[in-house]
C-alpha positions as YAML, in Angstrom:
chain: A
units: angstrom
residues:
- id: 1
  name: GLN
  ca: [214.13, 144.66, -33.39]
- id: 2
  name: VAL
  ca: [212.85, 141.18, -32.76]
- id: 3
  name: GLN
  ca: [209.27, 140.68, -33.78]
- id: 4
  name: LEU
  ca: [207.35, 137.46, -33.31]
- id: 5
  name: VAL
  ca: [203.71, 137.13, -34.42]
- id: 6
  name: GLU
  ca: [201.77, 133.98, -33.52]
- id: 7
  name: SER
  ca: [198.61, 132.87, -35.27]
- id: 8
  name: GLY
  ca: [196.40, 129.83, -35.72]
- id: 9
  name: GLY
  ca: [194.75, 129.61, -32.35]
- id: 10
  name: ASP
  ca: [191.10, 128.66, -32.28]
- id: 11
  name: LEU
  ca: [188.33, 126.88, -30.39]
- id: 12
  name: VAL
  ca: [188.58, 123.13, -31.13]
- id: 13
  name: GLN
  ca: [186.85, 120.04, -29.78]
- id: 14
  name: PRO
  ca: [188.81, 117.46, -27.74]
- id: 15
  name: GLY
  ca: [190.67, 115.13, -30.09]
- id: 16
  name: GLY
  ca: [190.94, 117.80, -32.72]
- id: 17
  name: SER
  ca: [194.02, 119.35, -34.32]
- id: 18
  name: LEU
  ca: [195.45, 122.83, -34.86]
- id: 19
  name: ARG
  ca: [198.60, 124.19, -36.43]
- id: 20
  name: LEU
  ca: [200.06, 127.30, -34.88]
- id: 21
  name: SER
  ca: [202.46, 129.56, -36.78]
- id: 22
  name: CYS
  ca: [204.96, 132.16, -35.62]
- id: 23
  name: ALA
  ca: [206.22, 134.67, -38.15]
- id: 24
  name: ALA
  ca: [209.67, 136.01, -37.17]
- id: 25
  name: SER
  ca: [211.44, 139.20, -38.23]
- id: 26
  name: GLY
  ca: [214.15, 141.57, -37.06]
- id: 27
  name: PHE
  ca: [216.85, 138.90, -36.63]
- id: 28
  name: THR
  ca: [218.50, 136.09, -38.57]
- id: 29
  name: PHE
  ca: [215.88, 133.44, -37.90]
- id: 30
  name: SER
  ca: [217.92, 130.56, -39.22]
- id: 31
  name: SER
  ca: [220.67, 131.20, -36.64]
- id: 32
  name: TYR
  ca: [218.60, 130.75, -33.54]
- id: 33
  name: ALA
  ca: [216.86, 127.95, -31.61]
- id: 34
  name: MET
  ca: [213.19, 128.67, -31.05]
- id: 35
  name: THR
  ca: [210.73, 127.69, -28.32]
- id: 36
  name: TRP
  ca: [207.02, 127.35, -27.81]
- id: 37
  name: VAL
  ca: [205.62, 128.01, -24.36]
- id: 38
  name: ARG
  ca: [202.06, 128.31, -23.11]
- id: 39
  name: GLN
  ca: [200.12, 129.82, -20.30]
- id: 40
  name: ALA
  ca: [196.86, 128.29, -19.11]
- id: 41
  name: PRO
  ca: [194.31, 130.42, -17.36]
- id: 42
  name: GLY
  ca: [195.48, 131.33, -13.85]
- id: 43
  name: LYS
  ca: [198.81, 129.49, -14.24]
- id: 44
  name: GLY
  ca: [202.42, 130.38, -15.03]
- id: 45
  name: LEU
  ca: [204.32, 129.89, -18.24]
- id: 46
  name: GLU
  ca: [204.87, 126.27, -19.22]
- id: 47
  name: TRP
  ca: [207.62, 125.19, -21.65]
- id: 48
  name: VAL
  ca: [206.18, 123.11, -24.52]
- id: 49
  name: SER
  ca: [208.88, 122.50, -27.10]
- id: 50
  name: ASN
  ca: [212.26, 123.55, -28.51]
- id: 51
  name: ILE
  ca: [213.84, 123.24, -31.93]
- id: 52
  name: ASN
  ca: [217.43, 123.95, -32.83]
- id: 53
  name: SER
  ca: [218.40, 126.47, -35.47]
- id: 54
  name: GLY
  ca: [218.59, 123.93, -38.31]
- id: 55
  name: GLY
  ca: [215.54, 122.01, -37.31]
- id: 56
  name: SER
  ca: [217.37, 118.74, -36.76]
- id: 57
  name: ARG
  ca: [216.79, 118.55, -33.00]
- id: 58
  name: THR
  ca: [213.49, 118.88, -31.13]
- id: 59
  name: ASP
  ca: [212.51, 118.46, -27.54]
- id: 60
  name: TYR
  ca: [209.05, 118.22, -25.92]
- id: 61
  name: ALA
  ca: [207.42, 118.46, -22.58]
- id: 62
  name: ASP
  ca: [206.10, 115.12, -21.39]
- id: 63
  name: SER
  ca: [202.56, 116.52, -21.39]
- id: 64
  name: VAL
  ca: [202.66, 117.02, -25.20]
- id: 65
  name: LYS
  ca: [205.13, 114.34, -26.37]
- id: 66
  name: GLY
  ca: [203.68, 112.20, -29.12]
- id: 67
  name: ARG
  ca: [200.84, 114.67, -29.81]
- id: 68
  name: PHE
  ca: [202.63, 117.93, -30.80]
- id: 69
  name: THR
  ca: [205.28, 118.47, -33.44]
- id: 70
  name: ILE
  ca: [207.50, 121.53, -33.72]
- id: 71
  name: SER
  ca: [209.03, 122.51, -37.03]
- id: 72
  name: ARG
  ca: [210.44, 125.47, -38.84]
- id: 73
  name: ASP
  ca: [210.81, 126.88, -42.32]
- id: 74
  name: ASN
  ca: [214.00, 128.97, -42.29]
- id: 75
  name: ALA
  ca: [213.42, 130.22, -45.81]
- id: 76
  name: ALA
  ca: [210.06, 131.67, -44.70]
- id: 77
  name: ASN
  ca: [211.24, 132.75, -41.24]
- id: 78
  name: THR
  ca: [208.39, 130.82, -39.68]
- id: 79
  name: LEU
  ca: [208.05, 128.49, -36.70]
- id: 80
  name: TYR
  ca: [205.20, 125.97, -36.45]
- id: 81
  name: LEU
  ca: [203.52, 123.83, -33.83]
- id: 82
  name: GLN
  ca: [201.29, 121.03, -35.08]
- id: 83
  name: MET
  ca: [198.94, 120.00, -32.31]
- id: 84
  name: ASN
  ca: [197.04, 116.72, -32.61]
- id: 85
  name: SER
  ca: [194.80, 114.82, -30.18]
- id: 86
  name: LEU
  ca: [194.10, 118.04, -28.30]
- id: 87
  name: LYS
  ca: [192.89, 117.81, -24.73]
- id: 88
  name: PRO
  ca: [191.02, 120.34, -22.54]
- id: 89
  name: GLU
  ca: [194.20, 120.76, -20.51]
- id: 90
  name: ASP
  ca: [195.95, 122.11, -23.64]
- id: 91
  name: THR
  ca: [193.75, 125.21, -23.34]
- id: 92
  name: ALA
  ca: [196.21, 128.13, -23.05]
- id: 93
  name: VAL
  ca: [197.73, 131.12, -24.76]
- id: 94
  name: TYR
  ca: [200.62, 129.89, -26.86]
- id: 95
  name: TYR
  ca: [203.69, 131.98, -27.37]
- id: 96
  name: CYS
  ca: [206.80, 131.52, -29.52]
- id: 97
  name: LYS
  ca: [210.05, 132.68, -28.02]
- id: 98
  name: LYS
  ca: [213.53, 133.60, -29.08]
- id: 99
  name: GLY
  ca: [215.59, 133.87, -25.91]
- id: 100
  name: THR
  ca: [213.71, 136.29, -23.67]
- id: 101
  name: SER
  ca: [211.57, 137.78, -26.53]
- id: 102
  name: ARG
  ca: [208.15, 136.47, -27.19]
- id: 103
  name: GLY
  ca: [205.12, 137.42, -29.27]
- id: 104
  name: GLN
  ca: [201.63, 138.49, -28.21]
- id: 105
  name: GLY
  ca: [200.45, 134.89, -28.20]
- id: 106
  name: THR
  ca: [197.53, 133.01, -29.83]
- id: 107
  name: GLN
  ca: [194.62, 131.57, -27.84]
- id: 108
  name: VAL
  ca: [193.84, 127.86, -28.03]
- id: 109
  name: ILE
  ca: [190.65, 126.63, -26.38]
- id: 110
  name: VAL
  ca: [189.89, 122.92, -26.32]
- id: 111
  name: SER
  ca: [186.32, 122.32, -25.36]
- id: 112
  name: SER
  ca: [183.20, 120.48, -26.42]
...
């Protein structure tokens, strides 16, 4: 059974940084590409970033390119999202995904 548990969300001021984590279990983590998506209040899901199974290829939405970095530790079955230069429009619940499975999300609020 796939289980994904996100953590690391918080209230942060504009310009600040956060690192989100996603602990994965129930499948062979190192064999699968992983994704971060987010959902802002009152809006639909927005794709944020992908990483391939080995961590050698990453892709980003234009809205976060140059500010966010996706990474993974296959030995620890953990996915990360380093978020720098945060903006109020980054406020959302952030989810990690494997295919159609996703976790419960972690809340990020960017506000002064």
